[in-house]
Backbone of each chain as ProteinMPNN parsed JSONL, in Angstrom:
{"seq_chain_A": "XXXXXXXXXXXXXXXXXXXXXXXXXXXXXXXXXXXXXXXXXXXXXXXXXXXX", "coords_chain_A": {"N_chain_A": [[212.001, 168.401, -53.794], [214.898, 170.012, -54.903], [218.02, 169.721, -56.275], [220.772, 171.908, -56.311], [223.712, 172.598, -57.118], [225.598, 172.877, -54.229], [223.524, 173.487, -52.719], [220.263, 172.734, -51.486], [216.984, 172.77, -52.33], [213.92, 173.074, -50.724], [210.482, 172.721, -51.073], [207.82, 173.747, -49.181], [204.595, 172.825, -48.39], [202.633, 174.996, -47.188], [199.774, 175.588, -46.496], [198.813, 172.947, -46.451], [200.167, 171.851, -44.321], [199.255, 173.197, -42.114], [196.73, 172.334, -40.876], [197.552, 170.0, -39.472], [199.265, 171.083, -37.635], [197.547, 172.711, -36.09], [195.959, 170.812, -34.965], [197.72, 169.42, -33.227], [198.18, 171.51, -31.538], [195.724, 171.841, -30.206], [195.609, 169.515, -28.689], [197.847, 170.012, -27.187], [197.043, 172.219, -25.692], [195.087, 171.04, -24.105], [196.648, 169.308, -22.563], [198.247, 171.192, -21.329], [196.432, 172.53, -19.65], [195.845, 170.497, -17.822], [198.425, 169.936, -16.757], [199.091, 172.382, -15.687], [197.395, 172.469, -13.558], [198.528, 170.421, -12.031], [200.955, 171.649, -11.489], [200.089, 173.798, -9.861], [199.114, 172.302, -7.696], [201.486, 171.105, -6.747], [202.87, 173.356, -5.883], [201.181, 174.197, -3.86], [201.357, 171.997, -2.077], [204.03, 172.168, -1.336], [204.085, 174.643, -0.072], [202.463, 174.12, 2.091], [204.054, 172.277, 3.427], [206.193, 173.905, 4.17], [204.892, 175.617, 5.904], [204.271, 174.047, 8.064]], "CA_chain_A": [[213.398, 168.713, -53.485], [215.655, 170.287, -56.117], [219.437, 169.885, -55.97], [221.304, 173.033, -57.067], [225.063, 172.691, -56.591], [225.653, 172.356, -52.862], [222.269, 173.841, -52.031], [219.126, 171.865, -51.716], [215.781, 173.583, -52.123], [212.714, 172.337, -50.336], [209.24, 173.49, -51.122], [206.913, 173.275, -48.139], [203.208, 173.154, -48.669], [202.152, 175.643, -45.975], [198.369, 175.331, -46.167], [198.593, 171.534, -46.165], [200.752, 171.52, -43.027], [198.608, 173.928, -41.033], [195.772, 171.566, -40.074], [198.292, 169.098, -38.589], [199.792, 171.931, -36.584], [196.418, 173.106, -35.241], [195.567, 169.565, -34.351], [198.603, 169.175, -32.096], [197.96, 172.657, -30.645], [194.555, 171.561, -29.373], [196.069, 168.486, -27.758], [198.816, 170.687, -26.318], [196.28, 173.05, -24.741], [194.455, 170.126, -23.156], [197.672, 168.865, -21.613], [198.687, 172.346, -20.538], [195.438, 172.743, -18.597], [196.048, 169.449, -16.821], [199.719, 170.048, -16.078], [199.051, 173.614, -14.887], [196.748, 172.075, -12.301], [199.55, 169.69, -11.273], [201.89, 172.699, -11.065], [199.451, 174.48, -8.725], [199.062, 171.367, -6.574], [202.846, 170.94, -6.228], [203.173, 174.6, -5.158], [200.371, 174.165, -2.642], [201.91, 170.99, -1.168], [205.311, 172.661, -0.813], [203.772, 175.732, 0.851], [201.955, 173.474, 3.313], [205.22, 171.693, 4.087], [206.932, 175.021, 4.77], [204.075, 176.217, 6.967], [204.19, 173.156, 9.237]], "C_chain_A": [[214.154, 168.901, -54.791], [217.115, 170.517, -55.71], [219.994, 170.983, -56.871], [222.695, 173.287, -56.528], [225.076, 172.108, -55.188], [224.373, 172.689, -52.089], [221.183, 172.849, -52.371], [217.873, 172.671, -51.383], [214.605, 172.698, -51.773], [211.512, 173.249, -50.504], [208.284, 172.895, -50.076], [205.505, 173.756, -48.459], [202.552, 173.702, -47.388], [200.715, 175.311, -45.61], [198.097, 173.869, -45.802], [199.121, 171.163, -44.78], [199.944, 172.102, -41.875], [197.603, 173.118, -40.222], [196.459, 170.634, -39.074], [198.787, 169.88, -37.379], [198.692, 172.304, -35.587], [195.943, 171.957, -34.368], [196.394, 169.294, -33.115], [198.436, 170.289, -31.078], [196.807, 172.408, -29.686], [194.91, 170.549, -28.29], [197.001, 169.114, -26.724], [198.094, 171.54, -25.262], [195.621, 172.189, -23.675], [195.455, 169.689, -22.091], [198.191, 170.019, -20.762], [197.73, 172.621, -19.385], [195.655, 171.756, -17.463], [197.354, 169.661, -16.036], [199.85, 171.365, -15.301], [198.396, 173.337, -13.538], [197.714, 171.297, -11.409], [200.567, 170.678, -10.702], [201.354, 173.41, -9.808], [199.436, 173.588, -7.477], [200.435, 171.229, -5.928], [203.257, 172.174, -5.419], [202.444, 174.601, -3.815], [200.957, 173.186, -1.621], [203.21, 171.483, -0.535], [205.098, 173.814, 0.167], [203.251, 175.182, 2.175], [203.112, 172.916, 4.128], [206.005, 172.757, 4.835], [206.206, 175.555, 5.996], [204.044, 175.35, 8.221], [205.54, 172.861, 9.848]], "O_chain_A": [[214.07, 168.06, -55.686], [217.409, 171.397, -54.902], [219.718, 170.993, -58.071], [222.872, 174.08, -55.604], [224.623, 170.984, -54.972], [224.171, 172.234, -50.963], [221.202, 172.211, -53.424], [217.734, 173.188, -50.275], [214.333, 171.701, -52.443], [211.543, 174.415, -50.112], [207.987, 171.7, -50.092], [205.272, 174.928, -48.753], [201.984, 172.941, -46.605], [200.461, 174.802, -44.518], [197.255, 173.584, -44.951], [198.585, 170.262, -44.134], [199.951, 171.552, -40.774], [197.611, 173.199, -38.993], [195.992, 170.495, -37.943], [198.734, 169.399, -36.247], [198.894, 172.218, -34.376], [195.581, 172.127, -33.204], [195.845, 168.971, -32.062], [198.538, 170.045, -29.876], [196.897, 172.722, -28.499], [194.551, 170.714, -27.124], [196.946, 168.785, -25.539], [198.489, 171.573, -24.096], [195.594, 172.548, -22.498], [195.163, 169.696, -20.895], [198.535, 169.827, -19.596], [198.163, 172.911, -18.27], [195.65, 172.129, -16.29], [197.374, 169.573, -14.808], [200.637, 171.449, -14.359], [198.788, 173.896, -12.514], [197.729, 171.478, -10.192], [200.987, 170.545, -9.553], [202.076, 173.594, -8.829], [199.704, 174.041, -6.364], [200.547, 171.234, -4.702], [203.917, 172.049, -4.387], [203.009, 174.956, -2.78], [201.044, 173.505, -0.436], [203.463, 171.25, 0.646], [205.848, 173.949, 1.134], [203.558, 175.71, 3.243], [203.155, 173.057, 5.351], [206.428, 172.555, 5.974], [206.83, 175.902, 6.999], [203.816, 175.856, 9.32], [205.625, 172.13, 10.835]]}, "seq_chain_B": "XXXXXXXXXXXXXXXXXXXXXXXXXXXXXXXXXXXXXXXXXXXXXXXXXXXXXXXXXXXXXXXXXXXXXXXXXXXXXXXXXXXXXXXXXXXXXXXXXXXXXXXXXXXXXXXXXXXXXXXXXXXXXXXXXXXXXXXXXXXXXXXXXXXXXXXXXXXXXXXXXXXXXXXX", "coords_chain_B": {"N_chain_B": [[202.606, 185.873, 4.457], [203.44, 185.568, 1.143], [202.466, 183.209, -0.561], [201.832, 182.628, -3.078], [203.474, 183.764, -4.865], [205.229, 182.772, -6.88], [203.596, 181.161, -8.149], [202.17, 179.664, -10.949], [203.873, 180.712, -12.82], [204.9, 179.093, -14.705], [202.865, 178.298, -16.192], [201.165, 176.949, -18.992], [203.395, 175.959, -20.247], [203.921, 173.421, -21.142], [205.173, 171.173, -23.578], [204.506, 169.655, -26.65], [205.669, 167.078, -28.653], [206.231, 165.109, -31.635], [207.841, 162.384, -31.802], [207.974, 160.132, -33.463], [206.007, 158.307, -35.913], [204.325, 156.866, -34.346], [204.32, 157.852, -31.81], [203.907, 160.151, -29.024], [205.241, 162.881, -27.36], [205.343, 164.461, -24.276], [206.435, 167.241, -22.558], [207.374, 168.846, -19.54], [208.322, 171.259, -17.116], [208.659, 171.383, -13.579], [208.495, 173.28, -10.545], [209.513, 171.705, -8.277], [210.584, 168.978, -6.18], [211.528, 165.777, -7.579], [210.571, 163.618, -6.145], [208.21, 164.556, -4.93], [206.664, 165.123, -7.174], [206.395, 162.578, -8.211], [204.873, 161.393, -6.186], [202.521, 162.851, -6.55], [201.685, 161.798, -8.913], [201.029, 159.219, -8.337], [199.469, 158.828, -6.076], [196.222, 158.385, -5.015], [194.607, 160.401, -3.648], [195.957, 162.723, -4.318], [196.159, 162.628, -7.107], [193.513, 163.026, -7.808], [193.26, 165.689, -7.455], [194.355, 167.007, -9.581], [194.392, 165.631, -12.112], [191.972, 165.448, -13.5], [189.574, 167.865, -14.682], [188.609, 171.127, -13.468], [185.888, 170.99, -13.354], [185.356, 168.345, -13.116], [183.941, 165.377, -11.764], [184.948, 162.917, -9.603], [184.612, 159.444, -9.997], [185.804, 156.957, -9.851], [188.993, 156.24, -8.581], [191.435, 154.378, -8.649], [194.476, 152.995, -7.646], [196.848, 150.643, -7.874], [199.757, 150.322, -6.912], [202.062, 148.564, -7.98], [204.213, 146.334, -9.787], [202.426, 144.939, -12.394], [200.13, 145.603, -11.167], [196.874, 147.193, -11.25], [195.491, 150.249, -12.584], [192.79, 152.585, -12.433], [190.8, 155.164, -13.634], [187.845, 156.961, -13.403], [185.781, 159.515, -14.475], [183.256, 162.072, -14.211], [182.029, 164.494, -16.275], [180.27, 167.292, -16.897], [178.011, 165.665, -17.24], [179.024, 163.666, -18.831], [180.53, 160.521, -18.803], [183.821, 159.395, -18.425], [186.287, 156.931, -18.813], [189.397, 155.404, -17.901], [191.935, 152.957, -17.938], [194.617, 150.795, -16.851], [197.796, 149.021, -16.624], [200.455, 148.755, -14.352], [203.79, 148.596, -15.351], [206.427, 149.04, -14.866], [208.069, 150.28, -12.086], [209.924, 152.688, -10.767], [210.393, 154.622, -8.632], [211.711, 157.803, -7.568], [211.89, 158.339, -10.287], [211.042, 157.045, -12.631], [208.293, 155.676, -14.359], [206.288, 153.241, -15.746], [203.452, 152.434, -17.585], [200.478, 150.869, -18.921], [197.767, 152.224, -20.881], [194.36, 152.361, -21.401], [191.728, 153.742, -23.122], [188.5, 153.79, -22.19], [186.289, 154.493, -23.631], [186.88, 154.377, -26.293], [186.173, 154.335, -29.718], [185.436, 151.788, -32.238], [188.012, 151.42, -34.72], [189.61, 150.878, -32.476], [189.034, 149.712, -29.873], [190.213, 148.353, -27.632], [192.913, 148.89, -27.707], [195.932, 149.333, -26.188], [197.843, 152.138, -24.966], [201.296, 152.704, -24.368], [202.636, 154.194, -21.657], [205.371, 156.046, -20.73], [206.8, 157.568, -18.089], [209.192, 159.922, -17.157], [211.148, 161.425, -14.602], [213.311, 163.931, -14.064], [215.494, 165.418, -11.903], [216.998, 168.52, -11.267], [218.746, 170.904, -9.496], [216.53, 171.499, -7.824], [214.466, 171.684, -9.6], [212.174, 169.821, -11.547], [212.113, 167.967, -14.459], [209.613, 166.674, -16.305], [208.918, 164.022, -18.469], [206.594, 162.596, -20.628], [206.17, 159.861, -22.462], [204.164, 158.678, -24.925], [203.326, 155.731, -26.401], [202.058, 154.0, -29.152], [200.465, 151.362, -31.118], [199.928, 151.914, -33.796], [200.036, 154.419, -36.394], [197.554, 155.419, -36.997], [196.093, 155.14, -34.617], [197.596, 156.77, -32.94], [197.161, 159.222, -34.197], [194.43, 159.391, -33.847], [194.252, 159.728, -31.114], [195.463, 162.227, -30.819], [193.719, 163.788, -32.346], [191.185, 163.517, -31.194], [191.496, 164.584, -28.745], [191.306, 163.08, -26.519], [191.579, 163.03, -23.824], [190.084, 164.964, -22.732], [187.35, 165.753, -24.082], [185.681, 167.823, -23.704], [187.156, 170.067, -22.877], [188.541, 170.488, -25.187], [186.45, 171.22, -26.826], [185.726, 173.676, -25.703], [188.057, 175.067, -26.225], [187.974, 175.121, -28.978], [185.731, 176.665, -29.336], [186.611, 179.004, -28.247], [188.587, 179.669, -30.094], [186.967, 180.082, -32.246], [185.362, 182.309, -31.561], [187.286, 184.145, -31.516], [187.94, 184.705, -34.054], [188.301, 187.209, -36.584]], "CA_chain_B": [[203.424, 185.093, 3.51], [202.867, 185.534, -0.202], [202.814, 181.868, -1.025], [201.491, 182.468, -4.491], [204.325, 184.65, -5.65], [205.774, 182.163, -8.095], [202.574, 180.263, -8.67], [201.643, 179.929, -12.269], [204.803, 181.318, -13.772], [205.207, 178.124, -15.772], [201.612, 177.871, -16.828], [201.158, 176.93, -20.448], [204.735, 175.684, -20.775], [204.066, 172.034, -21.62], [205.474, 171.11, -25.01], [204.177, 168.37, -27.275], [206.375, 166.781, -29.913], [205.889, 163.805, -32.205], [209.151, 161.803, -32.143], [207.824, 159.194, -34.584], [204.613, 158.187, -36.35], [203.507, 156.149, -33.362], [204.642, 158.361, -30.477], [203.663, 161.528, -28.61], [206.079, 163.188, -26.199], [204.896, 165.643, -23.546], [207.523, 167.658, -21.666], [206.964, 169.961, -18.671], [209.201, 171.468, -15.958], [207.944, 171.77, -12.351], [209.311, 173.792, -9.437], [209.278, 170.774, -7.172], [211.461, 167.798, -6.263], [210.981, 164.619, -8.298], [209.872, 162.797, -5.171], [206.857, 165.1, -4.751], [205.946, 164.943, -8.442], [206.072, 161.143, -8.289], [203.738, 161.197, -5.27], [201.318, 163.44, -7.158], [201.287, 160.94, -10.04], [200.748, 157.839, -7.923], [198.644, 158.799, -4.858], [194.853, 158.725, -5.433], [194.139, 161.687, -3.109], [196.624, 163.816, -5.039], [195.772, 162.519, -8.524], [192.169, 163.594, -7.968], [193.298, 167.155, -7.366], [194.881, 167.652, -10.792], [194.324, 164.88, -13.36], [190.759, 165.835, -14.218], [189.454, 169.312, -14.813], [187.927, 171.709, -12.318], [184.477, 170.622, -13.378], [185.239, 166.886, -13.088], [183.568, 164.682, -10.543], [185.62, 161.62, -9.636], [183.784, 158.296, -9.646], [186.754, 155.906, -9.474], [190.422, 156.567, -8.691], [192.118, 153.225, -8.061], [195.88, 152.847, -8.016], [197.509, 149.52, -7.196], [201.104, 150.663, -7.367], [203.063, 147.494, -8.003], [204.317, 145.816, -11.149], [201.281, 144.053, -12.635], [198.956, 146.202, -10.519], [196.012, 147.942, -12.16], [194.967, 151.569, -12.201], [191.57, 152.931, -13.171], [190.224, 156.47, -13.337], [186.578, 157.262, -14.067], [185.303, 160.848, -14.112], [182.062, 162.574, -14.881], [182.217, 165.902, -16.586], [179.083, 167.799, -17.582], [177.128, 164.557, -17.575], [179.707, 162.652, -19.646], [181.451, 159.688, -18.043], [184.97, 158.919, -19.183], [187.077, 155.997, -18.025], [190.71, 154.994, -18.38], [192.578, 152.021, -17.02], [195.834, 150.195, -17.376], [198.574, 148.185, -15.722], [201.83, 149.23, -14.106], [204.76, 147.635, -15.88], [207.743, 149.307, -14.284], [207.955, 151.328, -11.075], [211.246, 153.019, -10.224], [210.211, 155.948, -8.063], [210.803, 158.792, -8.14], [212.382, 158.795, -11.589], [210.523, 156.369, -13.818], [207.04, 154.943, -14.173], [205.789, 152.771, -17.041], [202.158, 151.763, -17.46], [199.639, 150.886, -20.116], [196.558, 153.035, -20.722], [193.279, 152.085, -22.351], [190.591, 154.65, -23.043], [187.366, 152.86, -22.201], [185.25, 154.907, -24.573], [187.409, 154.477, -27.645], [185.321, 153.65, -30.688], [186.122, 150.926, -33.203], [188.62, 150.094, -34.59], [190.639, 150.82, -31.416], [188.381, 149.649, -28.57], [191.046, 147.932, -26.497], [194.326, 149.039, -28.006], [196.547, 150.131, -25.137], [199.024, 152.961, -25.175], [202.314, 152.487, -23.348], [203.043, 155.504, -21.148], [206.611, 156.045, -19.957], [207.029, 158.868, -17.45], [210.484, 160.071, -16.497], [211.265, 162.641, -13.803], [214.73, 164.234, -13.873], [215.59, 166.577, -11.007], [218.25, 169.292, -11.21], [218.634, 172.178, -8.789], [215.194, 171.718, -7.276], [213.458, 171.629, -10.671], [211.987, 168.484, -12.113], [211.605, 167.891, -15.829], [208.817, 165.474, -16.54], [208.587, 163.674, -19.847], [205.654, 161.495, -20.767], [206.213, 159.32, -23.818], [203.007, 157.825, -25.219], [203.642, 154.897, -27.57], [200.939, 153.157, -29.579], [200.793, 150.369, -32.139], [199.786, 152.37, -35.177], [199.917, 155.859, -36.585], [196.124, 155.743, -36.969], [195.681, 155.302, -33.224], [198.284, 157.977, -32.461], [196.45, 160.375, -34.756], [193.106, 159.44, -33.228], [194.459, 160.303, -29.775], [195.717, 163.658, -31.012], [192.563, 164.464, -32.933], [190.008, 163.493, -30.331], [191.774, 165.222, -27.472], [190.463, 162.146, -25.774], [191.709, 163.221, -22.391], [188.96, 165.797, -22.346], [186.641, 166.266, -25.24], [185.03, 169.064, -23.314], [188.137, 171.149, -22.906], [188.799, 170.727, -26.606], [185.305, 171.965, -27.347], [185.852, 175.054, -25.242], [189.166, 175.67, -26.958], [187.499, 175.366, -30.339], [184.794, 177.774, -29.228], [187.452, 180.174, -28.018], [189.188, 179.99, -31.397], [185.902, 180.528, -33.13], [184.929, 183.664, -31.219], [188.432, 185.023, -31.693], [188.071, 185.038, -35.483], [187.878, 188.595, -36.869]], "C_chain_B": [[202.74, 185.112, 2.141], [203.257, 184.222, -0.855], [202.575, 181.708, -2.514], [202.4, 183.258, -5.421], [204.818, 184.03, -6.962], [204.745, 181.248, -8.768], [202.167, 180.658, -10.091], [202.633, 180.498, -13.26], [205.263, 180.35, -14.853], [203.941, 177.657, -16.474], [201.716, 177.953, -18.353], [202.481, 176.512, -21.064], [204.943, 174.24, -21.217], [204.263, 172.036, -23.132], [205.172, 169.709, -25.527], [205.023, 168.215, -28.532], [205.967, 165.374, -30.369], [207.181, 163.145, -32.697], [209.093, 160.815, -33.302], [206.339, 159.114, -34.916], [203.712, 157.528, -35.315], [203.737, 156.656, -31.932], [204.215, 159.815, -30.284], [204.535, 161.756, -27.383], [205.626, 164.506, -25.584], [205.983, 165.994, -22.543], [207.085, 168.868, -20.846], [207.935, 170.032, -17.484], [208.353, 171.912, -14.771], [208.93, 172.276, -11.304], [209.07, 172.933, -8.201], [210.249, 169.612, -7.307], [210.754, 166.625, -6.939], [210.125, 163.752, -7.388], [208.412, 163.24, -5.007], [206.013, 164.928, -6.026], [205.497, 163.482, -8.569], [204.877, 160.812, -7.387], [202.436, 161.69, -5.9], [200.794, 162.589, -8.313], [200.722, 159.603, -9.581], [199.909, 157.72, -6.649], [197.224, 159.247, -5.212], [194.365, 160.085, -4.931], [194.718, 162.863, -3.889], [196.236, 163.812, -6.523], [194.431, 163.206, -8.752], [192.16, 165.111, -7.934], [193.86, 167.813, -8.624], [194.539, 166.935, -12.096], [193.075, 165.202, -14.182], [190.746, 167.331, -14.461], [188.633, 169.83, -13.643], [186.484, 171.253, -12.2], [184.265, 169.11, -13.23], [184.801, 166.378, -11.719], [184.198, 163.289, -10.632], [184.676, 160.505, -9.22], [184.663, 157.143, -9.179], [188.168, 156.465, -9.6], [191.198, 155.484, -7.957], [193.549, 153.148, -8.568], [196.473, 151.71, -7.196], [198.965, 149.553, -7.647], [202.106, 149.539, -7.121], [203.095, 146.957, -9.419], [203.223, 144.769, -11.35], [200.006, 144.571, -12.005], [198.176, 147.059, -11.502], [195.742, 149.346, -11.635], [193.699, 151.813, -13.001], [191.05, 154.277, -12.691], [188.9, 156.595, -14.102], [186.085, 158.612, -13.563], [184.01, 161.162, -14.832], [182.234, 164.069, -15.058], [181.042, 166.368, -17.425], [178.219, 166.653, -18.106], [177.76, 163.451, -18.396], [180.663, 161.858, -18.766], [182.6, 159.243, -18.926], [185.837, 158.051, -18.267], [188.379, 155.626, -18.71], [191.238, 153.943, -17.41], [193.834, 151.46, -17.661], [196.561, 149.428, -16.293], [199.968, 148.762, -15.56], [202.831, 148.166, -14.55], [206.149, 147.823, -15.29], [207.585, 150.459, -13.301], [209.328, 151.549, -10.474], [211.192, 154.451, -9.709], [211.487, 156.506, -7.484], [211.156, 159.193, -9.574], [211.751, 158.162, -12.819], [209.287, 155.551, -13.485], [206.533, 154.54, -15.556], [204.461, 152.048, -16.818], [201.442, 151.775, -18.798], [198.413, 151.76, -19.824], [195.568, 152.688, -21.814], [192.156, 153.074, -22.095], [189.345, 153.82, -23.232], [186.274, 153.237, -23.203], [185.714, 154.968, -26.012], [186.53, 153.706, -28.624], [186.134, 152.66, -31.522], [186.881, 151.812, -34.173], [189.651, 149.999, -33.462], [190.078, 150.537, -30.035], [189.313, 149.296, -27.415], [192.548, 148.03, -26.765], [194.981, 149.902, -26.937], [197.661, 151.03, -25.663], [200.008, 152.595, -24.073], [202.825, 153.862, -22.927], [204.303, 155.374, -20.302], [206.848, 157.439, -19.412], [208.424, 158.875, -16.852], [210.502, 161.408, -15.768], [212.745, 162.86, -13.506], [214.847, 165.521, -13.054], [216.977, 167.212, -11.077], [217.966, 170.609, -10.513], [217.226, 172.493, -8.328], [214.091, 171.739, -8.324], [213.366, 170.203, -11.189], [211.416, 168.586, -13.523], [210.877, 166.569, -15.991], [208.673, 165.246, -18.036], [207.603, 162.513, -19.802], [205.659, 161.068, -22.231], [205.039, 158.356, -23.987], [203.33, 157.057, -26.494], [202.453, 154.001, -27.887], [201.358, 152.276, -30.746], [200.79, 150.917, -33.559], [199.697, 153.889, -35.243], [198.444, 156.293, -36.531], [195.654, 156.001, -35.535], [196.327, 156.56, -32.634], [197.527, 159.225, -32.938], [195.058, 160.523, -34.155], [193.199, 160.065, -31.841], [194.649, 161.809, -29.889], [194.449, 164.394, -31.441], [191.387, 164.556, -31.97], [190.233, 164.317, -29.082], [191.101, 164.397, -26.411], [190.582, 162.292, -24.273], [190.584, 164.123, -21.891], [188.317, 166.429, -23.565], [186.045, 167.635, -24.958], [185.966, 170.251, -23.423], [188.436, 171.532, -24.353], [187.682, 171.55, -27.207], [185.383, 173.431, -26.96], [186.958, 175.785, -26.006], [188.743, 176.031, -28.376], [186.597, 176.586, -30.363], [185.574, 179.077, -29.084], [188.082, 180.649, -29.333], [188.171, 180.634, -32.321], [185.521, 181.975, -32.843], [186.067, 184.67, -31.409], [188.628, 185.452, -33.151], [187.59, 186.471, -35.742], [186.578, 188.619, -37.667]], "O_chain_B": [[201.583, 184.71, 2.017], [204.236, 184.136, -1.596], [203.061, 180.761, -3.133], [202.123, 183.399, -6.613], [204.823, 184.677, -8.01], [205.004, 180.65, -9.812], [201.866, 181.816, -10.381], [202.285, 180.743, -14.415], [205.937, 180.745, -15.804], [203.973, 176.714, -17.264], [202.277, 178.896, -18.911], [202.684, 176.683, -22.266], [206.046, 173.878, -21.627], [203.617, 172.787, -23.862], [205.542, 168.71, -24.91], [205.081, 169.116, -29.369], [205.437, 164.574, -29.598], [207.574, 163.317, -33.851], [210.065, 160.677, -34.044], [205.515, 159.771, -34.28], [202.487, 157.62, -35.396], [203.394, 155.977, -30.964], [204.167, 160.6, -31.231], [204.567, 160.928, -26.473], [205.535, 165.528, -26.264], [206.408, 165.142, -21.763], [206.496, 169.806, -21.383], [208.32, 169.007, -16.921], [207.436, 172.718, -14.926], [210.048, 171.774, -11.188], [208.496, 173.387, -7.211], [210.689, 169.29, -8.411], [209.531, 166.504, -6.874], [209.093, 163.221, -7.799], [207.501, 162.414, -4.952], [204.82, 164.631, -5.965], [204.372, 163.196, -8.978], [203.987, 160.052, -7.77], [201.394, 161.042, -5.801], [199.612, 162.648, -8.653], [200.02, 158.929, -10.335], [199.662, 156.605, -6.187], [197.036, 160.377, -5.665], [193.773, 160.847, -5.696], [194.047, 163.875, -4.093], [196.012, 164.867, -7.116], [194.233, 163.884, -9.761], [191.183, 165.745, -8.33], [193.847, 169.039, -8.735], [194.408, 167.604, -13.121], [193.122, 165.225, -15.411], [191.791, 167.981, -14.446], [188.03, 169.047, -12.909], [185.932, 171.144, -11.105], [183.125, 168.644, -13.221], [185.226, 166.875, -10.676], [184.004, 162.573, -11.615], [184.009, 160.613, -8.191], [184.319, 156.435, -8.233], [188.504, 157.089, -10.606], [191.572, 155.648, -6.795], [193.8, 153.227, -9.77], [196.585, 151.806, -5.974], [199.351, 148.908, -8.622], [202.889, 149.576, -6.171], [202.128, 147.1, -10.168], [203.109, 143.825, -10.569], [198.922, 144.05, -12.268], [198.734, 147.585, -12.464], [195.759, 149.6, -10.431], [193.551, 151.309, -14.115], [190.882, 154.5, -11.492], [188.852, 156.36, -15.31], [185.985, 158.826, -12.355], [183.704, 160.616, -15.892], [182.543, 164.801, -14.118], [180.842, 165.888, -18.541], [177.761, 166.666, -19.249], [177.136, 162.419, -18.642], [181.501, 162.432, -18.07], [182.387, 158.77, -20.042], [186.083, 158.391, -17.11], [188.454, 155.545, -19.936], [191.013, 154.034, -16.204], [194.075, 151.631, -18.856], [196.039, 149.207, -15.201], [200.584, 149.205, -16.53], [202.73, 146.997, -14.176], [206.943, 146.885, -15.223], [207.027, 151.5, -13.648], [209.84, 150.694, -9.752], [211.829, 155.358, -10.244], [212.29, 155.743, -6.947], [210.764, 160.268, -10.028], [211.9, 158.676, -13.928], [209.235, 154.839, -12.483], [206.368, 155.387, -16.434], [204.361, 151.163, -15.969], [201.749, 152.571, -19.685], [198.071, 152.001, -18.667], [195.894, 152.718, -23.001], [191.691, 153.216, -20.963], [189.139, 153.217, -24.285], [185.444, 152.408, -23.574], [185.034, 155.54, -26.864], [186.185, 152.551, -28.377], [187.365, 152.69, -31.514], [186.407, 152.917, -34.438], [190.498, 149.105, -33.496], [190.606, 151.084, -29.067], [189.211, 149.879, -26.335], [193.35, 147.342, -26.132], [194.632, 151.073, -26.787], [198.323, 150.726, -26.656], [199.604, 152.221, -22.972], [203.379, 154.603, -23.74], [204.309, 154.681, -19.285], [207.07, 158.382, -20.172], [208.803, 157.954, -16.129], [209.948, 162.397, -16.247], [213.363, 162.076, -12.786], [214.361, 166.575, -13.463], [217.995, 166.529, -10.961], [217.054, 171.341, -10.896], [216.776, 173.634, -8.433], [212.911, 171.804, -7.98], [214.361, 169.482, -11.257], [210.377, 169.208, -13.748], [211.455, 165.494, -15.832], [208.345, 166.169, -18.782], [207.77, 161.569, -19.029], [205.219, 161.803, -23.114], [204.937, 157.351, -23.283], [203.578, 157.654, -27.541], [201.911, 153.33, -27.009], [202.452, 152.418, -31.292], [201.542, 150.455, -34.418], [199.33, 154.55, -34.271], [198.129, 157.394, -36.078], [194.917, 156.951, -35.271], [195.676, 157.32, -31.916], [197.29, 160.156, -32.168], [194.564, 161.636, -33.974], [192.329, 160.839, -31.441], [194.054, 162.573, -29.13], [194.154, 165.485, -30.953], [190.678, 165.562, -31.941], [189.273, 164.713, -28.42], [190.422, 164.916, -25.524], [189.774, 161.738, -23.526], [190.188, 164.033, -20.729], [188.708, 167.509, -24.008], [185.923, 168.481, -25.843], [185.622, 171.294, -23.98], [188.565, 172.706, -24.7], [187.922, 172.462, -27.997], [185.139, 174.317, -27.78], [186.818, 176.949, -26.379], [189.096, 177.086, -28.904], [186.672, 177.424, -31.262], [185.255, 180.095, -29.698], [188.108, 181.84, -29.642], [188.46, 181.576, -33.059], [185.374, 182.777, -33.765], [185.844, 185.88, -31.457], [189.354, 186.399, -33.453], [186.581, 186.896, -35.179], [186.075, 189.693, -37.996]]}, "name": "protein", "num_of_chains": 2, "seq": "XXXXXXXXXXXXXXXXXXXXXXXXXXXXXXXXXXXXXXXXXXXXXXXXXXXXXXXXXXXXXXXXXXXXXXXXXXXXXXXXXXXXXXXXXXXXXXXXXXXXXXXXXXXXXXXXXXXXXXXXXXXXXXXXXXXXXXXXXXXXXXXXXXXXXXXXXXXXXXXXXXXXXXXXXXXXXXXXXXXXXXXXXXXXXXXXXXXXXXXXXXXXXXXXXXXXXXXXXXXX"}
């Protein structure tokens, strides 16, 4: 961090951050698969309710 | 009746954030009342239809829905058995559910370290926003959960494979 008058400059280490990002992405995909299945189930249950 | 018209339009919309070094927050909106979502989270017959993966075979799905009651899920997926269990600590259906979760296959040094899972369901205009806050004791355990994709090592493997074949 470098202070320059009222501005503050941050240097972000892109390559170093990327693995952390990918890591969470994988976890996110896993949860998306699971919650998409819940989404489908909720739609199915509501359609059944309507049909009866 | 085209019952599938809106089906899947929110697929892939779950968002993961890391509020602190020891927390994971999962957020997802559903086109359903909170009451129905709560049922899907706490009724064994319904849990078995979504919590695992399509290829999962359920071996145990026990839910004793009372404060101090235990839950336990055991699934077999491509020959691999995975088990999870915990205890309900707070039940305020359909808006709040707090329970512990222990991954039975966790290697040392976290064999029996529980995560605290707080689920909230907020309903507005027929939509329910679900948040699941996972809280653990240490950043190491939080990172281990993220890294292992411990909810389904298999799915993670497929995702990795997908990434791999997508490389130019």
